[in-house]
C-alpha positions as CSV (number, residue, x, y, z in Angstrom):
1,K,73.0,-29.1,31.4
2,M,72.8,-25.5,30.3
3,K,69.6,-23.6,29.5
4,G,70.3,-20.0,28.3
5,A,72.5,-18.5,31.0
6,H,71.3,-21.0,33.6
7,I,73.5,-24.1,34.3
8,K,72.2,-27.2,36.1
9,L,74.7,-29.4,37.9
10,K,74.6,-32.4,40.2
11,G,76.6,-33.5,43.3
12,A,78.9,-31.7,45.8
13,K,82.1,-32.1,43.8
14,S,84.1,-28.8,43.3
15,F,81.3,-26.8,45.0
16,R,83.5,-23.8,45.7
17,Q,84.9,-23.8,42.1
18,R,81.4,-23.8,40.7
19,L,80.3,-20.8,42.7
20,I,83.5,-18.9,41.8
21,C,83.1,-19.6,38.1
22,S,79.4,-18.7,38.2
23,T,80.1,-15.3,39.8
24,L,82.8,-14.5,37.3
25,S,80.7,-15.6,34.3
26,G,77.5,-14.1,35.6
27,K,75.7,-17.4,34.9
28,A,73.1,-18.7,37.4
29,I,73.5,-22.2,38.6
30,S,71.3,-24.9,40.2
31,I,73.1,-27.7,42.0
32,S,71.0,-30.7,43.1
33,E,71.6,-34.1,44.7
34,I,74.3,-32.7,47.0
35,R,75.3,-35.8,49.1
36,S,71.7,-37.0,48.8
37,L,72.7,-40.6,49.6
38,D,75.1,-39.8,52.5
39,E,74.2,-40.4,56.2
40,E,74.4,-36.6,56.6
41,P,73.0,-35.3,53.3
42,G,73.2,-31.8,52.0
43,L,75.7,-28.9,52.3
44,K,78.4,-29.0,54.9
45,D,78.7,-26.1,57.4
46,Y,81.8,-24.7,55.7
47,E,80.1,-24.7,52.3
48,V,77.2,-22.7,53.7
49,S,79.7,-20.4,55.4
50,F,81.4,-19.8,52.1
51,V,78.1,-19.0,50.4
52,R,77.4,-16.4,53.2
53,L,80.9,-14.8,52.7
54,L,80.2,-14.7,48.9
55,S,76.9,-12.9,49.6
56,N,78.8,-10.4,51.8
57,I,81.2,-9.3,49.1
58,T,78.7,-9.2,46.3
59,N,75.6,-7.1,45.8
60,G,72.3,-8.4,44.4
61,C,73.0,-12.2,44.5
62,E,70.1,-14.5,45.0
63,I,70.6,-17.7,47.0
64,T,68.1,-20.4,47.8
65,I,68.9,-23.6,49.7
66,S,66.4,-26.4,50.1
67,E,65.3,-27.5,53.6
68,T,67.4,-30.7,53.3
69,G,70.4,-28.8,52.0
70,T,70.6,-31.1,49.0
71,Q,69.9,-28.4,46.4
72,I,71.0,-24.8,46.0
73,N,70.1,-22.2,43.5
74,Y,72.6,-19.4,43.0
75,R,72.2,-16.3,40.9
76,P,75.4,-14.2,41.1
77,G,75.3,-10.4,41.8
78,V,77.9,-7.7,41.3
79,I,81.2,-8.1,43.1
80,Q,81.2,-5.2,45.5
81,G,84.2,-5.6,47.8
82,G,84.5,-3.2,50.7
83,V,85.1,-3.8,54.4
84,V,84.0,-7.2,55.7
85,E,84.4,-8.9,59.0
86,Y,83.7,-12.6,59.0
87,E,84.0,-15.7,61.2
88,C,85.2,-18.6,59.2
89,K,83.5,-21.8,60.3
90,G,84.2,-25.5,59.4
91,R,87.4,-24.9,57.5
92,S,90.5,-22.8,57.9
93,I,90.8,-19.1,56.8
94,G,92.8,-20.2,53.8
95,Y,89.8,-22.0,52.3
96,F,87.8,-18.8,52.3
97,I,90.6,-16.5,51.1
98,E,91.6,-18.9,48.3
99,G,88.0,-18.9,47.1
100,I,87.4,-15.2,46.9
101,L,90.9,-14.3,45.8
102,C,89.9,-14.7,42.2
103,L,86.9,-12.4,42.6
104,L,88.1,-9.4,44.7
105,P,90.4,-7.9,42.0
106,F,87.3,-7.3,39.9
107,A,85.2,-5.7,42.6
108,K,83.7,-2.2,42.4
109,E,85.9,-1.0,45.3
110,K,89.0,-2.2,47.0
111,S,88.5,-4.8,49.7
112,K,89.5,-5.1,53.3
113,L,88.6,-8.4,55.0
114,V,89.0,-9.2,58.7
115,L,88.7,-13.0,58.9
116,R,88.8,-15.1,62.1
117,G,89.2,-18.8,62.6
118,V,91.8,-21.5,62.0
119,T,95.0,-20.2,60.4
120,N,96.9,-23.5,59.8
121,D,95.8,-27.0,59.0
122,D,96.6,-29.8,56.7
123,R,93.5,-29.4,54.5
124,D,93.8,-25.9,53.1
125,L,96.4,-23.3,52.3
126,S,97.8,-21.8,55.5
127,V,98.0,-18.0,56.0
128,D,101.8,-18.3,55.7
129,T,101.5,-19.8,52.2
130,L,99.0,-17.2,51.2
131,R,101.2,-14.3,52.4
132,T,104.6,-15.7,51.1
133,V,103.7,-17.5,47.9
134,T,100.2,-16.7,46.7
135,L,100.4,-13.0,46.8
136,P,103.7,-12.8,45.0
137,L,102.2,-15.1,42.4
138,L,99.4,-12.6,41.9
139,E,101.9,-9.9,41.2
140,K,102.9,-11.7,38.1
141,F,99.3,-11.0,36.8
142,G,99.6,-7.3,37.6
143,I,97.9,-7.3,41.0
144,S,100.4,-5.8,43.4
145,E,99.8,-2.3,44.8
146,G,97.7,-2.5,47.9
147,L,97.7,-6.3,48.1
148,S,98.6,-7.5,51.6
149,L,97.9,-10.1,54.2
150,K,98.7,-9.4,57.9
151,I,98.6,-12.2,60.5
152,K,97.2,-10.7,63.7
153,K,96.8,-13.9,65.7
154,R,97.3,-17.6,64.9
155,G,94.7,-20.2,65.5
156,A,95.0,-24.0,65.5
157,L,92.4,-26.8,65.1
158,P,89.8,-27.3,66.4
159,L,88.8,-24.1,68.2
160,G,90.7,-21.6,66.1
161,G,91.0,-18.1,67.5
162,G,93.2,-16.7,64.8
163,E,92.7,-13.4,63.0
164,V,94.1,-12.0,59.7
165,V,93.6,-8.8,57.7
166,F,93.5,-9.2,54.0
167,K,93.5,-6.2,51.6
168,C,93.0,-6.5,47.9
169,P,93.1,-3.7,45.3
170,V,90.9,-3.3,42.2
171,V,92.5,-3.8,38.7
172,K,91.1,-2.9,35.3
173,T,92.7,-5.7,33.5
174,L,95.2,-8.5,34.3
175,T,98.6,-8.8,32.8
176,P,99.2,-12.0,30.8
177,C,102.2,-13.9,32.1
178,S,104.7,-16.4,30.8
179,L,106.2,-18.8,33.4
180,L,108.1,-21.4,31.5
181,D,111.5,-21.6,33.3
182,P,111.6,-21.9,37.1
183,G,115.4,-21.5,37.2
184,Q,117.5,-22.9,40.0
185,V,116.8,-22.8,43.7
186,K,118.9,-20.1,45.3
187,R,117.5,-20.0,48.9
188,I,115.1,-21.7,51.2
189,R,113.2,-19.9,53.9
190,G,110.6,-21.2,56.4
191,I,108.7,-20.6,59.6
192,S,107.6,-22.9,62.4
193,Y,104.9,-21.6,64.7
194,C,103.4,-23.0,67.9
195,T,100.5,-22.0,70.2
196,R,99.9,-23.4,73.7
197,V,102.7,-25.9,73.4
198,S,106.4,-25.8,74.5
199,P,108.6,-23.6,72.2
200,Q,111.1,-26.5,72.3
201,L,108.9,-28.3,69.8
202,V,109.4,-25.7,67.1
203,N,113.1,-25.5,67.9
204,R,113.4,-29.2,67.2
205,V,111.4,-29.0,64.0
206,V,113.6,-26.1,62.7
207,E,116.9,-27.8,63.6
208,D,116.0,-31.1,62.0
209,A,114.6,-29.5,58.8
210,K,117.7,-27.2,58.5
211,D,120.1,-30.2,58.9
212,R,118.5,-31.9,55.8
213,L,118.1,-28.8,53.7
214,T,121.7,-27.5,54.1
215,K,122.8,-30.6,52.3
216,F,121.2,-29.1,49.1
217,T,122.0,-25.4,49.6
218,P,123.8,-23.4,52.3
219,N,121.3,-20.5,52.0
220,V,118.7,-21.8,54.5
221,F,117.1,-19.7,57.1
222,L,114.2,-20.9,59.2
223,Y,112.3,-18.8,61.8
224,T,110.4,-19.8,64.9
225,D,107.2,-18.1,65.9
226,P,106.1,-19.2,69.4
227,S,102.9,-17.2,69.9
228,K,102.3,-16.0,73.5
229,G,99.6,-14.1,75.3
230,K,97.1,-12.1,73.3
231,S,99.2,-12.5,70.1
232,G,98.7,-16.3,70.4
233,G,95.0,-16.0,69.9
234,S,94.6,-19.8,69.5
235,A,92.1,-21.5,71.8
236,S,93.7,-24.9,70.9
237,P,97.3,-26.2,71.1
238,G,99.2,-26.7,67.8
239,Y,102.3,-26.2,65.8
240,A,103.3,-26.3,62.1
241,L,106.1,-25.9,59.6
242,F,106.1,-23.9,56.4
243,L,108.9,-24.0,53.9
244,V,109.4,-22.0,50.7
245,A,112.1,-22.3,48.0
246,E,112.9,-19.2,45.9
247,T,114.4,-19.7,42.5
248,T,116.8,-17.5,40.4
249,N,113.8,-16.6,38.1
250,G,111.6,-15.4,41.0
251,C,109.4,-18.5,41.4
252,Y,108.3,-19.7,44.8
253,I,107.8,-23.3,45.6
254,S,106.2,-24.2,49.0
255,A,105.3,-27.0,51.3
256,E,103.7,-27.2,54.7
257,A,102.2,-29.5,57.3
258,T,100.8,-29.3,60.9
259,G,102.0,-31.4,63.8
260,Q,99.6,-34.2,64.8
261,P,98.9,-35.4,68.4
262,Q,101.8,-37.5,69.8
263,Q,103.8,-36.9,66.7
264,L,107.6,-36.3,67.1
265,P,108.7,-32.9,65.8
266,E,111.4,-34.6,63.7
267,V,108.7,-36.5,61.9
268,L,106.9,-33.3,61.0
269,A,110.2,-31.7,59.8
270,N,111.1,-34.7,57.6
271,K,107.5,-34.8,56.1
272,V,107.6,-31.1,55.1
273,V,111.1,-31.4,53.7
274,D,110.1,-34.4,51.6
275,L,107.1,-32.5,50.3
276,L,109.2,-29.5,49.3
277,L,111.8,-31.6,47.5
278,A,109.1,-33.4,45.6
279,E,107.6,-30.1,44.5
280,I,111.1,-28.9,43.4
281,E,111.7,-32.1,41.5
282,S,108.5,-31.5,39.4
283,A,110.4,-28.6,37.8
284,A,107.3,-26.5,37.7
285,C,107.2,-22.7,38.1
286,F,104.8,-23.0,41.1
287,D,103.7,-25.7,43.5
288,S,100.7,-28.0,42.9
289,A,98.6,-26.1,45.5
290,H,98.4,-23.1,43.2
291,Q,97.8,-24.8,39.8
292,A,94.0,-24.2,39.7
293,M,94.3,-20.6,40.8
294,V,96.9,-19.8,38.1
295,L,94.9,-21.4,35.4
296,L,91.8,-19.4,36.3
297,F,93.8,-16.1,36.2
298,M,95.2,-17.1,32.8
299,V,91.6,-17.3,31.5
300,L,90.7,-13.9,33.0
301,C,93.6,-12.2,31.3
302,P,93.1,-10.3,28.0
303,E,93.3,-12.0,24.7
304,D,97.1,-12.3,24.8
305,V,98.2,-15.8,25.3
306,S,99.6,-16.8,28.7
307,K,101.9,-19.8,29.1
308,V,102.9,-21.6,32.2
309,R,104.8,-24.7,33.2
310,L,103.4,-26.9,35.9
311,G,103.8,-30.3,37.4
312,A,101.3,-33.2,37.0
313,P,97.8,-31.7,37.3
314,T,96.1,-32.5,40.6
315,P,92.5,-33.8,40.7
316,Y,91.5,-30.3,42.0
317,T,93.2,-28.7,39.0
318,I,91.5,-31.1,36.6
319,E,88.1,-30.2,38.0
320,M,89.0,-26.5,37.6
321,I,89.8,-27.1,33.9
322,R,86.4,-28.7,33.4
323,N,84.6,-25.9,35.2
324,I,86.4,-23.3,33.2
325,K,85.2,-25.0,30.0
326,T,81.6,-25.3,31.3
327,F,81.3,-21.7,32.6
328,L,83.7,-19.6,30.5
329,G,84.0,-21.7,27.4
330,V,87.8,-21.7,27.4
331,T,90.0,-24.7,26.8
332,F,93.8,-25.2,27.3
333,K,96.5,-26.5,25.1
334,I,98.5,-28.9,27.2
335,Q,101.7,-30.5,26.0
336,E,104.6,-32.3,27.7
337,H,107.7,-30.4,28.3
338,K,110.8,-31.8,26.6
339,P,114.3,-31.0,27.7
340,K,116.5,-29.1,25.3
341,D,119.1,-31.9,25.5
342,E,117.5,-35.2,24.4
343,D,120.1,-37.2,26.4
344,D,119.3,-35.2,29.6
345,D,116.2,-36.5,31.3
346,E,116.2,-33.8,34.0
347,N,112.8,-32.2,34.5
348,E,111.3,-34.6,32.0
349,G,107.5,-34.9,32.1
350,S,106.6,-31.5,33.3
351,P,103.7,-30.2,31.2
352,F,103.1,-26.6,30.3
353,L,100.0,-24.8,29.1
């Protein structure tokens, strides 16, 4: 329900998206019945932590949370930016950066964030994905000079201990983009890190992944990053694999996963390779993890039309499309991509907006 510039919503679904869209649109929101029927009702620790980070980068916002945590009233302030140090609790660092990434380019001053916590997990974007794929994607919208992400320390679940430094410039307007042809994959790069476990694990991960990938392209180079001493940072043992395919048209398609307890390294390697090949097969210009972010940046561009080609929309992307319509009043024209050659079913079924 909407009353003036105040929007009333229910439930915990897409909580982070609602706060982001509320801040961008300047419309206050009231969310009630947040997990009211659950055994542990109310906001989760990581959601409260994200609200606090949001208050740190904005000026003048008003936040009221009920005693039970099942209702929150949020009146957005001005996006300030600046220097912020923050301990990310409950979720990985990627959860927090992905959320505020759509806000910081429109801040009053350029931002420098020092974030500490978990750097890699299977739930959110890892710092490797953010640095290698997300930031180059933002450059296509005109956000480039002064944009960087530096990994100081790595941190694995559950205790974390990682640290990153994220810098974001301020832009007056975004540049509309057209991403309709991903091109062909020309090279594959990747990195496998480990903390507090034997470096032999990541060597086995890299060898097995490379054996499979070289069957598709000879231009494969995978790094290992066995963190030691102070640079390790992590208070917990862990290892992960991140892969990215770069195309002839400058598109980046990525996949990643973290190793599970008692899981063979070869199982992790095969899992990530399968995920990457599935993303490439979708014939999109970016992977499914970045769909929602790209759509939001398209809306924030000037009046010129942006067009992109993506794979099947994920549930998270569908929620973003709904929230964009609710808060910003913008809808998308979606149609199925049809190959130029009717007899050629390659890349068939990939929609573009």
